[in-house]
C-alpha positions in Angstrom: 76.1 82.8 132.9 75.9 79.4 131.1 77.6 79.1 127.7 76.2 76.3 125.5 79.8 75.4 124.5 82.9 75.2 126.7 84.9 78.5 126.8 88.0 77.0 125.0 85.8 75.9 122.1 84.6 79.5 121.7 88.1 80.8 121.8 89.5 78.3 119.3 86.6 78.9 116.9 87.5 82.6 116.5 91.2 82.3 116.4 91.5 82.0 112.6 94.4 84.0 111.1 94.8 85.4 107.7 97.0 82.6 106.5 95.8 81.0 103.2 94.9 77.3 103.4 96.0 75.1 100.6 93.9 72.0 100.0 95.4 68.6 98.9 92.8 66.1 97.8 93.3 62.4 98.6 91.5 59.5 96.9 89.8 61.9 94.5 91.0 60.6 91.1 91.8 57.0 92.3 92.7 54.8 95.3 95.6 56.4 97.2 95.8 59.3 94.8 97.2 62.7 95.8 96.0 65.7 93.9 98.0 68.9 94.6 96.5 72.4 94.3 96.7 74.0 90.8 98.3 77.2 92.1 101.6 77.8 93.8 101.8 77.0 97.5 103.3 80.2 99.0 104.4 80.8 102.5 105.0 84.3 103.9 107.9 84.7 106.3 106.7 84.8 110.0 103.3 83.2 109.2 102.1 79.7 109.2 101.4 77.5 106.1 98.1 75.7 106.5 97.9 72.5 104.4 94.5 70.9 104.4 94.3 67.2 103.5 90.8 66.3 102.2 89.9 62.6 101.7 87.2 62.0 99.1 87.1 58.3 99.6 88.1 55.8 102.3 90.3 56.9 105.2 93.9 57.0 104.2 97.3 57.0 106.0 99.7 59.7 104.7 103.2 60.7 105.6 104.5 64.3 105.0 108.2 65.0 105.3 110.6 67.7 104.1 114.3 67.1 104.0 115.3 70.6 102.7 113.0 72.8 105.0 115.4 73.3 107.9 116.4 76.8 106.8 112.7 77.9 106.7 110.9 76.0 109.4 111.3 73.5 112.2 109.0 71.0 110.4 110.5 67.8 109.3 108.1 64.9 109.4 104.4 64.2 110.3 102.1 61.2 110.0 98.3 61.5 109.5 95.4 59.2 109.3 92.9 61.2 107.3 89.3 60.2 107.7 87.6 63.2 106.2 90.0 66.1 106.5 93.1 67.1 108.5 95.1 70.3 108.7 98.9 70.5 108.9 100.3 73.8 110.3 103.8 74.5 109.3 105.3 77.6 111.0 107.7 79.7 108.9 110.7 81.5 110.6 110.3 85.3 110.5 113.8 86.5 109.6 114.8 84.4 106.6 115.6 84.9 103.0 113.2 84.0 100.2 113.5 80.5 98.7 111.6 77.2 98.6 111.4 73.8 100.2 109.7 70.6 99.1 106.9 68.7 100.9 107.1 65.0 100.1 103.7 63.3 100.6 103.4 59.5 100.7 100.0 57.9 100.7 98.9 54.3 101.2 102.0 53.1 103.0 104.3 53.9 100.1 102.1 53.2 97.1 101.8 56.8 95.9 104.4 59.5 96.3 104.4 63.1 95.2 106.3 66.3 96.0 104.8 69.8 96.5 107.0 72.8 96.2 106.4 75.6 98.8 107.8 79.0 97.9 108.8 81.2 100.8 108.3 84.9 100.1 108.6 88.1 102.1 105.3 89.9 102.9 104.4 92.5 100.3 105.8 96.0 101.2 103.2 98.6 101.8 104.1 101.8 99.9 104.4 104.7 102.3 101.8 107.4 101.8 103.4 110.7 101.1 101.2 113.7 101.8 102.1 116.7 99.8 102.0 119.8 102.0 100.7 123.0 100.5 103.1 125.9 100.7 102.8 128.3 103.5 103.1 131.3 101.2 101.2 131.3 97.9 103.4 130.8 94.9 103.4 133.5 92.3 102.7 132.4 88.8 103.8 135.3 86.5 101.4 138.2 85.9 99.7 139.9 88.9 96.2 138.8 89.7 93.5 141.0 88.4 92.1 141.6 91.9 95.5 142.8 93.1 95.6 145.2 90.2 92.1 146.5 91.0 93.1 146.9 94.7 96.2 148.8 93.7 94.1 151.2 91.5 91.5 151.5 94.3 94.3 152.4 96.8 95.6 155.1 94.5 92.1 156.6 94.0 91.4 156.5 97.7 94.7 158.1 98.6 94.0 160.8 96.0 90.5 161.4 97.5 92.1 161.6 101.0 94.4 164.5 99.9 92.0 166.3 97.5 88.6 165.7 99.1 87.0 165.0 95.7 84.1 162.7 96.4 84.1 161.1 93.0 87.5 159.6 93.7 86.2 157.9 96.9 83.2 156.4 95.0 85.4 155.3 92.2 87.8 153.5 94.5 84.9 151.7 96.3 83.4 150.7 92.9 86.8 149.5 91.7 87.0 147.1 94.8 83.5 145.8 94.2 84.1 145.2 90.5 87.3 143.3 91.2 85.7 141.1 93.9 82.7 140.3 91.7 84.9 139.5 88.7 87.0 137.0 90.7 83.8 135.6 92.3 82.1 134.8 89.0 85.3 133.7 87.3 85.7 130.8 89.7 82.4 129.1 88.6 
């Protein structure tokens, strides 16, 4: 089987995680300018922070460093020569407290300098789903159910027919059960 692309290219193309990518624009508002994202840059413990540098003008040399990030990551310093775009991956330690660190970005060999704050947060906790179990025995709610009353009356009538042999009592007990069942059936609708 011949693949049109090498196998490692196919693997690397589908290996995207669920980490958010933050874009920092270079040369967009002027020569050697650095435009930070409008929202907060947040890093979740145990995940990577993906910072994408996009050059909107001529290729540019940038230096990224972080002097106060040693508690959260092993990243300290990186140099890039950005032609179109480059991605910086910063791994965040999994078992740390929440906090922040600063990314210092220098463009154009020291001409422009800016600082981006990266907030380190814990992943949002999923609320456990609590399933309420129905009771094994039905719970009584005050007055006896009408069907139960009808069944009690039918039982008394049937017992009286059994000892007295009056056929009217047997027919009355049977009709009492039918009326009770029909009443409950039509009451549910």
